[in-house]
C-alpha positions in Angstrom: -21.6 -18.4 17.8 -24.7 -19.0 19.8 -26.1 -22.1 21.5 -29.4 -22.5 23.4 -30.5 -24.7 26.4 -33.7 -24.9 28.4 -34.0 -23.8 32.0 -36.8 -25.9 33.4 -38.4 -26.8 36.7 -37.1 -29.7 38.8 -33.3 -29.7 38.9 -32.4 -27.8 35.7 -32.7 -24.4 37.3 -30.5 -25.5 40.2 -27.7 -26.3 37.8 -27.7 -22.7 36.6 -28.0 -21.1 40.1 -25.4 -23.3 41.7 -23.1 -24.0 38.7 -23.4 -21.6 35.8 -23.6 -18.6 38.2 -20.3 -19.8 39.8 -18.1 -20.1 36.7 -19.5 -23.6 35.9 -17.9 -25.0 39.0 -18.9 -26.7 42.2 -19.9 -24.4 45.0 -19.7 -25.5 48.6 -23.0 -26.4 50.3 -24.2 -23.5 52.4 -21.8 -21.0 50.8 -23.5 -17.9 49.4 -23.1 -17.1 45.7 -21.6 -13.7 46.4 -19.0 -15.1 48.8 -18.1 -17.9 46.4 -17.6 -15.5 43.5 -15.4 -13.2 45.5 -13.2 -16.1 46.8 -12.8 -17.5 43.3 -12.2 -14.1 41.7 -15.2 -14.5 39.4 -17.2 -11.5 38.1 -20.8 -11.3 39.4 -23.7 -11.7 37.0 -25.4 -8.6 35.6 -28.9 -7.7 34.5 -29.7 -6.9 30.9 -32.8 -6.2 28.8 -35.6 -3.6 28.6 -37.9 -5.6 30.8 -36.0 -4.9 34.0 -37.9 -1.7 34.6 -41.2 -3.5 35.2 -39.4 -5.5 37.9 -37.7 -2.6 39.6 -34.3 -3.7 38.4 -31.5 -1.7 36.8 -29.6 -2.7 33.7 -26.0 -3.6 34.6 -26.8 -4.2 38.3 -25.5 -7.2 40.1 -27.5 -10.4 40.1 -28.1 -11.9 43.5 -28.7 -15.6 44.3 -32.1 -15.0 45.8 -33.2 -13.0 42.7 -32.2 -16.0 40.5 -34.0 -18.5 42.7 -37.2 -16.5 42.7 -37.2 -15.7 38.9 -35.7 -18.9 37.4 -36.8 -21.3 40.1 -40.2 -20.2 41.2 -41.4 -17.8 38.5 -42.0 -15.0 41.0 -41.0 -11.4 41.4 -37.3 -10.9 42.2 -38.4 -8.9 45.3 -41.1 -11.3 46.2 -39.9 -11.7 49.9 -40.4 -8.0 50.7 -43.7 -7.8 48.7 -45.1 -10.9 50.5 -44.1 -9.6 53.9 -45.9 -6.3 53.2 -49.1 -8.1 52.1 -49.0 -10.3 55.2 -48.7 -7.2 57.4 -51.7 -5.7 55.7 -53.8 -8.8 56.7 -53.7 -10.7 53.4 -53.7 -14.5 53.8 -50.5 -16.4 53.0 -51.8 -18.2 49.9 -53.1 -14.9 48.3 -49.9 -13.0 49.3 -47.8 -15.6 47.5 -50.0 -15.7 44.5 -49.7 -11.9 44.1 -45.9 -12.3 43.7 -46.2 -14.8 40.9 -45.4 -13.6 37.3 -48.0 -15.1 35.0 -49.4 -18.5 35.5 -48.1 -20.3 38.7 -45.8 -23.2 37.9 -47.8 -25.4 40.3 -50.8 -25.1 37.9 -48.6 -26.1 35.0 -47.2 -29.1 36.8 -50.8 -30.1 37.8 -51.5 -30.6 34.1 -48.5 -33.1 33.9 -46.4 -30.5 32.1 -42.9 -29.3 32.7 -42.7 -25.5 33.2 -40.1 -23.7 31.0 -38.8 -20.9 33.2 -36.1 -19.6 30.9 -33.6 -20.2 28.1 -29.8 -20.1 28.2 -28.4 -18.2 25.2 -24.6 -18.8 25.3 -22.6 -16.4 23.1 -18.9 -17.2 22.3 -16.5 -15.9 19.6 -14.5 -18.0 17.1 -11.6 -20.0 18.3 -9.0 -17.6 16.8 -10.5 -14.6 18.6 -10.4 -16.6 21.9 -6.7 -17.4 21.3 -6.0 -13.7 20.7 -7.9 -12.8 23.8 -6.1 -15.4 25.9 -2.5 -14.7 24.7 -2.8 -11.0 23.9 -1.9 -8.0 26.0 -4.3 -6.1 28.2 -5.4 -3.7 25.5 -6.1 -6.5 23.0 -8.2 -8.3 25.7 -10.1 -5.1 26.5 -11.0 -4.6 22.8 -12.1 -8.1 22.3 -14.2 -8.1 25.5 -15.8 -4.8 24.6 -16.7 -6.1 21.2 -18.1 -9.2 22.8 -20.3 -7.2 25.1 -21.5 -4.9 22.3 -22.3 -7.8 20.0 -24.3 -9.5 22.7 -26.2 -6.3 23.4 -26.9 -5.9 19.7 -28.2 -9.5 19.3 -30.4 -9.1 22.4 -31.8 -5.8 21.1 -32.6 -7.4 17.7 -34.4 -10.2 19.5 -36.4 -7.6 21.5 -37.2 -5.5 18.5 -37.9 -8.1 15.8 -38.6 -11.4 17.4 -39.9 -11.4 21.0 -43.7 -12.0 21.3 -46.0 -13.3 23.9 -48.9 -15.6 23.2 -52.0 -16.6 25.1 -55.3 -18.4 24.5 -53.5 -21.3 22.8 -51.8 -18.9 20.4 -55.0 -17.1 19.3 -53.7 -14.0 21.1 -50.4 -12.5 20.3 -48.5 -9.3 21.1 -45.1 -7.9 20.5 -43.0 -7.6 23.7 -39.9 -5.6 23.0 -38.6 -6.0 26.6 -36.7 -9.1 27.8 -35.3 -9.9 31.3 -31.8 -11.3 31.0 -29.3 -12.4 33.6 -25.8 -12.6 32.1 -22.8 -14.5 33.5 -19.3 -14.4 32.1 -17.0 -17.5 31.9 -13.4 -17.5 30.9 -12.5 -21.1 30.4 -13.9 -24.5 29.5 -14.1 -27.5 31.8 -10.5 -28.5 30.9 -9.3 -25.1 32.1 -8.3 -23.9 28.6 -9.5 -20.4 27.3 -13.1 -20.1 26.3 -14.5 -16.6 26.6 -18.3 -16.9 26.7 -21.4 -15.4 28.3 -24.5 -17.3 29.5 -27.5 -15.1 29.0 -30.4 -16.5 30.9 -33.6 -15.1 29.3 -36.6 -15.2 31.6 -39.7 -16.9 30.1 -41.9 -14.1 31.4 -42.8 -10.9 29.7 -45.3 -8.1 30.3 -48.1 -6.9 28.0 -51.2 -4.8 28.2 -54.3 -6.6 29.2 -57.9 -6.0 27.9 -58.4 -3.4 30.6 -55.1 -1.7 29.9 -53.4 -3.0 33.0 -50.0 -4.8 32.7 -50.3 -8.5 32.6 -47.4 -11.1 32.8 -47.3 -14.0 30.4 -45.0 -16.4 28.7 -42.7 -15.8 25.8 -43.4 -17.4 22.4 -40.3 -19.6 22.8 -40.9 -21.3 19.5 -40.2 -18.0 17.7 -37.0 -17.5 19.8 -35.7 -20.9 18.9 -36.5 -20.3 15.2 -34.4 -17.1 15.2 -31.4 -18.5 17.1 -29.3 -18.9 14.0 -30.1 -15.4 12.7 -29.2 -14.0 16.2 -26.0 -16.0 16.3 -24.8 -14.8 12.9 -25.6 -11.2 13.9 -23.4 -11.6 17.0 -20.6 -13.1 15.1 -20.7 -10.5 12.3 -20.9 -7.6 14.8 -18.1 -8.8 17.0 -15.7 -9.9 14.3 -16.2 -6.7 12.3 -15.5 -4.5 15.4 -12.4 -6.4 16.4 -11.0 -6.4 12.9 -11.6 -2.7 12.4 -10.1 -1.8 15.8 -7.0 -4.0 15.5 -6.5 -3.9 11.7 -7.2 -7.6 11.2 -9.0 -9.7 8.6 -10.7 -13.1 8.4 -10.0 -16.3 6.4 -12.2 -19.5 6.1 -11.2 -22.5 8.1 -12.8 -25.8 7.2 -13.5 -27.7 10.4 -15.6 -30.5 8.8 -15.0 -31.4 5.2 -18.0 -30.4 3.0 -19.6 -28.2 5.7 -19.6 -24.4 5.9 -16.2 -23.1 6.9 -15.7 -20.9 10.0 -14.3 -17.4 9.4 -11.3 -17.2 11.6 -8.8 -14.4 12.2 -6.1 -14.5 9.6 -2.6 -15.2 11.0 -3.7 -17.3 14.0 -1.9 -20.6 13.6 -4.0 -23.7 13.4 -1.7 -25.2 16.1 -2.8 -22.5 18.5 -6.5 -23.0 17.7 -6.1 -26.8 18.3 -4.3 -26.0 21.5 -7.2 -24.0 22.9 -9.9 -26.2 21.4 -9.4 -29.3 23.6 -13.0 -30.3 23.6 -13.2 -30.2 19.8 -10.5 -32.9 19.4 -12.1 -35.1 22.1 -15.5 -34.9 20.4 -13.9 -35.6 17.0 -12.2 -38.8 18.3 -15.4 -40.2 19.8 -17.4 -39.1 16.8 -15.3 -41.2 14.5 -16.1 -44.3 16.5 -19.8 -43.5 16.6 -19.8 -43.0 12.8 -18.1 -46.3 12.3 -20.8 -48.1 14.4 -23.6 -46.3 12.5 -22.2 -47.3 9.2 -22.0 -51.0 10.2 -25.5 -51.0 11.7 -27.3 -49.2 8.8 -25.1 -50.1 5.9 -24.6 -46.5 4.8 -22.9 -43.3 5.9 -24.9 -41.0 8.2 -26.8 -38.1 6.6 -26.5 -34.5 7.8 -29.2 -34.9 10.5 -27.7 -38.1 11.7 -24.3 -36.5 11.9 -25.7 -33.8 14.1 -27.2 -36.4 16.5 -23.9 -38.3 16.6 -22.0 -35.1 17.4 -24.4 -34.4 20.2 -23.8 -37.9 21.7 -20.0 -37.5 21.3 -20.2 -34.1 23.2 -22.1 -35.7 26.0 -19.8 -38.7 26.3 -16.7 -36.5 26.4 -18.0 -33.9 28.9 -15.7 -33.7 31.9 -16.7 -33.1 35.5 -17.0 -29.6 36.9 -13.8 -27.9 38.0 -12.8 -25.4 40.7 -13.0 -21.9 39.2 -9.9 -19.7 39.3 -9.4 -16.0 38.8 -8.7 -14.7 35.4 -5.2 -13.5 36.4 -4.2 -17.0 37.3 -5.7 -18.4 34.1 -3.9 -15.9 31.9 -0.6 -16.8 33.5 -1.2 -20.5 33.1 -2.3 -20.2 29.5 0.7 -18.1 28.6 3.1 -20.5 30.2 1.4 -23.5 28.5 1.6 -21.9 25.1 5.2 -20.7 25.5 6.3 -24.2 26.6 4.5 -25.9 23.6 5.1 -23.4 20.8 8.0 -21.1 21.9 8.3 -17.4 22.5 8.4 -16.3 18.8 5.0 -17.8 17.9 3.2 -16.6 21.0 4.7 -13.1 21.5 4.5 -12.2 17.8 0.9 -13.4 17.3 -0.8 -10.0 17.1 1.9 -8.6 14.8 1.6 -11.6 12.4 -2.2 -11.2 12.4 -1.9 -7.5 11.6 0.6 -8.1 8.8 -1.6 -10.8 7.2 -4.7 -8.7 7.8 -3.2 -5.6 6.1 -2.5 -7.7 3.0 -6.0 -9.0 2.8 -7.6 -5.6 3.6 -5.6 -4.1 0.7 -7.3 -6.5 -1.7 -10.8 -6.2 -0.3 -12.7 -2.9 -0.6 -15.8 -2.4 1.5 -18.0 -2.8 -1.6 -20.6 -5.5 -2.1 -22.4 -6.3 -5.3 -25.8 -6.6 -3.8 -27.3 -8.2 -6.9 -24.9 -11.1 -6.9 -25.1 -11.3 -3.1 -28.8 -11.7 -3.2 -28.4 -14.5 -5.8 -25.8 -16.3 -3.7 -27.9 -16.0 -0.5 -31.1 -17.2 -2.2 -29.4 -20.2 -3.9 -27.6 -21.3 -0.8 -30.7 -21.2 1.4 -32.9 -22.9 -1.3 -30.5 -25.7 -1.9 -29.8 -26.3 1.8 -33.5 -26.1 3.0 -35.8 -26.2 0.0 -38.5 -24.2 1.8 -37.3 -21.3 3.8 -38.4 -18.2 5.7 -37.0 -14.7 5.9 -35.0 -15.5 9.0 -33.0 -18.2 7.1 -32.3 -15.7 4.3 -31.2 -13.0 6.8 -28.8 -15.4 8.6 -27.3 -16.3 5.2 -27.0 -12.6 4.2 -25.0 -12.0 7.4 -22.7 -15.0 6.7 -22.2 -13.7 3.2 -21.1 -10.3 4.5 -18.6 -11.9 6.9 -17.2 -14.1 4.2 -17.1 -11.4 1.5 -15.8 -8.4 3.4 -13.3 -10.3 5.5 -13.9 -8.2 8.6 -14.4 -4.8 6.9 -17.1 -2.4 8.1 -20.3 -2.2 6.0 -23.3 0.0 5.7 -25.8 -0.4 8.5 -28.8 -2.4 7.4 -27.1 -4.0 4.4 -27.9 -7.5 5.7 -31.6 -6.7 5.7 -31.4 -5.1 2.2 -29.7 -8.2 0.7 -32.3 -10.5 2.4 -35.2 -8.5 1.1 -33.7 -8.4 -2.4 -33.2 -12.2 -2.3 -36.8 -12.7 -1.4 -38.3 -10.2 -3.8 -36.1 -11.0 -6.9 -35.3 -14.8 -6.6 -38.0 -16.3 -4.4 -41.7 -17.3 -4.6 -44.0 -16.9 -1.6 -45.7 -20.2 -0.7 -47.7 -19.2 2.4 -51.2 -18.2 1.4 -53.3 -16.4 4.1 -56.5 -18.3 4.9 -59.8 -16.4 5.4 -60.8 -16.3 9.0 -57.3 -17.1 10.3 -54.6 -14.9 11.7 -52.5 -13.2 9.1 -48.9 -14.5 9.5 -46.2 -12.1 10.3 -43.7 -11.2 7.5 -41.0 -13.3 9.0 -43.4 -16.3 9.3 -44.0 -16.6 5.5 -42.5 -19.5 3.7 -40.7 -19.2 0.3 -39.1 -21.3 -2.4 -36.9 -20.4 -5.4 -36.7 -21.3 -9.1 -33.1 -22.5 -9.1 -32.2 -25.8 -10.5 -31.2 -28.4 -8.0 -27.5 -29.3 -8.6 -26.8 -33.0 -9.3 -25.5 -35.1 -6.5 -22.0 -36.5 -6.7 -19.6 -38.5 -4.6 -16.3 -37.3 -3.1 -13.4 -39.7 -2.6 -12.4 -40.3 0.9 -8.9 -39.6 2.2 -6.6 -41.7 4.4 -8.5 -44.9 3.6 -11.9 -43.4 4.6 -15.0 -44.3 2.5 -16.4 -41.8 0.0 -19.1 -39.4 1.0 -21.9 -37.7 -0.9 -21.6 -34.0 -1.6 -23.2 -32.1 1.2 -26.1 -29.7 0.7 -23.7 -26.8 1.3 -21.4 -28.0 -1.5 -24.4 -28.4 -3.8 -25.7 -25.0 -2.8 -22.4 -23.3 -3.9 -22.8 -25.0 -7.3 -26.4 -23.8 -7.6 -25.3 -20.3 -6.7 -22.5 -20.4 -9.3 -24.9 -21.4 -12.0 -27.4 -18.6 -11.3 -24.8 -15.9 -10.8 -23.2 -16.7 -14.1 -26.6 -16.5 -15.8 -27.0 -13.1 -14.4 -23.5 -12.1 -15.4 -24.2 -13.1 -18.9 -27.4 -11.1 -19.0 -26.1 -8.1 -17.2 -22.3 -7.8 -17.4 -20.9 -6.3 -14.2 -18.0 -3.8 -14.2 -14.6 -5.6 -14.3 -13.6 -3.9 -11.1 -16.6 -5.3 -9.2 -16.0 -8.8 -10.5 -12.3 -8.5 -9.5 -13.2 -7.3 -6.1 -15.7 -10.2 -5.6 -13.2 -12.8 -6.5 -10.5 -11.2 -4.4 -12.9 -11.2 -1.4 -13.8 -14.9 -1.8 -12.1 -17.4 0.4 -8.8 -18.8 -0.9 -10.1 -22.3 -1.8 -12.9 -20.7 -3.7 -10.4 -18.8 -5.8 -9.1 -22.2 -6.9 -12.2 -22.6 -8.9 -14.9 -24.2 -6.7 -17.4 -21.4 -6.7 -16.2 -18.3 -8.6 -16.0 -19.0 -12.3 -16.9 -22.1 -14.2 -14.1 -21.5 -16.7 -11.6 -22.3 -14.0 -13.6 -25.1 -12.4 -15.2 -27.2 -15.1 -13.4 -26.5 -18.4 -9.8 -26.5 -17.3 -8.2 -29.8 -18.5 -6.4 -30.3 -15.3 -9.5 -29.9 -13.3 -11.5 -32.2 -15.6 -8.9 -34.9 -15.2 -8.8 -34.4 -11.4 -12.6 -34.6 -11.2 -12.6 -37.7 -13.5 -10.1 -39.4 -11.2 -12.1 -38.5 -8.1 -15.3 -39.8 -9.7 -13.7 -43.1 -10.7 -12.3 -43.7 -7.2 -15.5 -42.6 -5.5 -17.7 -44.9 -7.7 -15.4 -47.8 -6.9 -15.6 -47.2 -3.2 -19.3 -46.7 -3.3 -19.9 -50.0 -5.1 -17.6 -51.7 -2.6 -19.6 -50.3 0.4 -22.9 -51.3 -1.2 -21.8 -54.8 -2.1 -19.9 -55.3 1.3 -16.7 -55.9 -0.7 -13.3 -54.3 -0.9 -13.1 -51.7 -3.6 -11.7 -52.8 -6.9 -10.0 -50.5 -9.5 -12.5 -48.7 -11.8 -11.9 -49.8 -15.4 -14.2 -47.4 -17.2 -13.1 -43.8 -17.4 -15.6 -40.9 -17.1 -16.3 -39.0 -20.3 -15.2 -35.4 -19.5 -17.5 -33.9 -22.1 -20.5 -35.7 -20.6 -19.5 -34.8 -17.1 -19.1 -31.1 -18.1 -22.5 -31.1 -19.7 -24.2 -32.6 -16.7 -22.5 -30.3 -14.3 -23.3 -27.2 -16.3 -26.9 -28.3 -17.1 -28.4 -30.1 -14.1 -31.8 -31.5 -14.5 -34.3 -29.1 -12.9 -37.2 -30.4 -10.9 -40.9 -29.8 -11.8 -41.5 -26.2 -12.4 -37.9 -25.2 -11.8 -35.4 -23.5 -14.0 -32.7 -20.9 -13.9 -34.0 -17.4 -14.0 -31.6 -14.8 -15.4 
């Protein structure tokens, strides 16, 4: 999982130098970063990226406080003090000497235009909650395997950003150049602000890269940060896929879906890790959930409707900010491991905690026996294209690539796959099931392949309501739920036109998440036509309609008198009305 934050001038960069570099804790005034890290038992930061050579730095070397301040606070060379002293000794005036240590445009010039300089971005990588539990409660070998996979996955994601994404731009975007060399300062944290386990790395990416000028000399400029933000999801899915696959292969584990929010995409967690242990480690999640319920209640009363997907994201952000605790005093990993183990033993007992890895291996072996490392790329491309189209409408290659990586993680359940298979599925989805919308204009820059926009010819699935549980109001089907219905319709059209071998179909259904095997997204015969399911859907529809009318009329729900015609419902679900120019392509 990957989250991003800005490192800006004013006080933002101080937060990273004083807090993030010190385990997200409070450092004493006047205490050096190195001394504070040694006293607290924290690992020092390390340099990453291909751009280090241009600055005279070495990959894996320790990050000093002064280097951080110069790069992420002043936008200058990390060895600016020595360079400036040498220039002054040679008779250069102070202003010129300082200017010669600046990388790119001085931040003072940017501020003079009433703009806020962006000096870097914080890319924070963290594994799923189940992997964090295994890391916190496992033995030394298990922790080493998880940490090594974590580091390799971060390196793979950064390399992909360097090779495929990173660009520099100048002259208001009229000039562009690939810059496969980033400068990254990485800091590892072991816990959250409540002191519970949360393995994660803050990777501070410098917003300065080097390119060749018109005369061939190296020139420093700013990154195209918009491109980086656009590819955050694709980079995050690459990290999650790479780390989860390596850990599962090394330890013989498998993954299962865990629905965190009803109707939204499930998180692929390690099979065998009890939900109680995940809740124990995810203290912030429960705090955010409790506050989010109250914010949602206020939003519904104010606007007279339930919040949409974008509104839910905004409310979740506010809930996270309101529940954010104060900074803590960092502690060494050895103390944290002992405290976590004692806390888990006291709450869950020795059998659940000590037998965790063995249970995960036993469940993983059963799942891996059912799932072969085989992917039907034709059906995978359909599923990817349908999901992206229904969720977004108009999309680019980066969205398809991110969905292809999610598909591999969901389908293979942690099994290894052929290198480049995610790119192959994405390219097949674009070439076989999508239409290019971007038309290059004469006299304008030709867009890069990953900047083209597409759409698809899939029929939009009809919208329906889902009854609320525990007295909660009904909710509309999310875009992700409608996307799975669209994928189901198109895949079955392809199956009808080109029957796949029975073994492949059996494998695909065995690999699907367990709730999908119950009929939601695999086969319409088990979802729409089974009498029991039709009756269940009819009951849900009646209850949902009654609750919806009550909300709209500001009244309490009344029992629905008119039953839903199963035949009509089946016809509408199997044959949704397509939009203009849309239809199912076999």
